[in-house]
C-alpha positions as a printed NumPy array, in Angstrom:
array([[-64.198,   6.935, -32.783],
       [-66.007,   7.357, -36.098],
       [-67.749,  10.471, -37.424],
       [-71.294,  10.519, -38.813],
       [-70.011,   9.073, -42.1  ],
       [-68.279,   6.106, -40.477],
       [-64.789,   7.546, -40.928],
       [-62.316,   7.099, -38.12 ],
       [-60.334,  10.266, -39.03 ],
       [-57.188,   8.459, -40.194],
       [-58.062,   8.332, -43.873],
       [-57.9  ,   4.538, -43.768],
       [-60.438,   2.831, -45.989],
       [-61.4  ,   6.063, -47.72 ],
       [-58.934,   5.688, -50.587],
       [-57.092,   8.776, -49.369],
       [-53.746,   8.814, -47.645],
       [-53.16 ,  11.121, -44.728],
       [-50.37 ,  13.5  , -45.706],
       [-48.208,  15.142, -43.074],
       [-46.133,  18.124, -44.166],
       [-42.48 ,  18.292, -43.173],
       [-42.387,  21.271, -40.855],
       [-38.724,  20.91 , -39.907],
       [-37.262,  24.393, -40.308],
       [-34.19 ,  24.766, -42.478],
       [-31.234,  25.639, -40.282],
       [-28.927,  28.311, -41.646],
       [-25.317,  27.376, -40.95 ],
       [-22.405,  29.79 , -40.961],
       [-19.583,  28.665, -43.231],
       [-16.298,  30.45 , -43.893],
       [-15.179,  30.722, -47.517],
       [-11.762,  32.283, -48.127],
       [-11.858,  33.925, -44.693],
       [-15.363,  35.423, -45.055],
       [-18.479,  34.213, -43.267],
       [-21.519,  33.237, -45.33 ],
       [-24.934,  31.862, -44.363],
       [-25.775,  28.521, -45.958],
       [-29.168,  26.768, -45.797],
       [-28.359,  23.386, -47.331],
       [-27.026,  20.134, -45.926],
       [-24.388,  19.55 , -48.615],
       [-22.291,  21.847, -50.755],
       [-20.289,  21.222, -53.892],
       [-17.256,  22.634, -55.583],
       [-19.199,  24.729, -58.138],
       [-21.378,  26.357, -55.489],
       [-18.308,  27.205, -53.413],
       [-16.678,  28.74 , -56.5  ],
       [-19.743,  30.974, -57.009],
       [-19.599,  32.056, -53.358],
       [-15.842,  32.746, -53.474],
       [-15.76 ,  34.395, -56.904],
       [-19.253,  35.655, -57.838],
       [-17.947,  37.726, -60.775],
       [-16.279,  34.74 , -62.483],
       [-19.399,  32.593, -63.   ],
       [-19.634,  28.872, -63.652],
       [-18.507,  29.168, -67.278],
       [-14.878,  29.803, -66.36 ],
       [-12.368,  27.302, -67.726],
       [ -9.871,  28.155, -64.983],
       [ -8.347,  25.529, -62.726],
       [-10.105,  25.451, -59.369],
       [ -8.905,  23.955, -56.088],
       [-11.318,  23.596, -53.16 ],
       [-10.215,  22.336, -49.755],
       [-12.098,  22.22 , -46.46 ],
       [-11.483,  21.867, -42.727],
       [-13.783,  21.26 , -39.731],
       [-15.875,  18.888, -41.853],
       [-18.032,  15.94 , -40.776],
       [-16.594,  13.141, -38.655],
       [-14.534,  10.768, -40.764],
       [-13.93 ,  13.57 , -43.281],
       [-12.616,  16.384, -41.07 ],
       [-10.61 ,  17.869, -43.952],
       [-10.325,  17.168, -47.623],
       [-10.243,  18.233, -51.239],
       [-13.355,  18.593, -53.397],
       [-12.937,  17.373, -56.951],
       [-15.17 ,  18.005, -59.942],
       [-18.751,  17.   , -59.131],
       [-18.03 ,  16.16 , -55.493],
       [-19.838,  17.461, -52.409],
       [-19.419,  17.432, -48.652],
       [-21.892,  17.593, -45.794],
       [-21.921,  21.093, -44.283],
       [-21.395,  21.732, -40.575],
       [-21.682,  24.961, -38.606],
       [-18.355,  26.826, -38.778],
       [-16.879,  24.676, -41.53 ],
       [-14.102,  26.443, -43.447],
       [-13.397,  26.3  , -47.173],
       [-10.482,  27.557, -49.197],
       [-11.2  ,  28.141, -52.883],
       [ -8.244,  28.939, -55.179],
       [ -8.517,  29.934, -58.797],
       [ -5.684,  29.683, -61.32 ],
       [ -6.256,  31.151, -64.755],
       [ -2.651,  30.901, -65.961],
       [ -0.816,  27.843, -67.204]])
């Protein structure tokens, strides 16, 4: 049905696209980092972000060796090791172990 201007309400033919906002709420997942629970809003997490969660006082500028492992991960990647620049999809209850070595 058209309005008094001949528009059908879809935006078609008017030169305007109908925009629909993504109203999907972000789901906060509980992850465990070095034995402590943390809320996490994202879908993926990387090694640097896990280091900041595990050792907030160290910061990203540290030149220390960092090892990040995980368990209870996504199907096909239930456990693994995160290298430099790598990420993993985050699941509710996923556990991470972050180790820092600043000695040679």
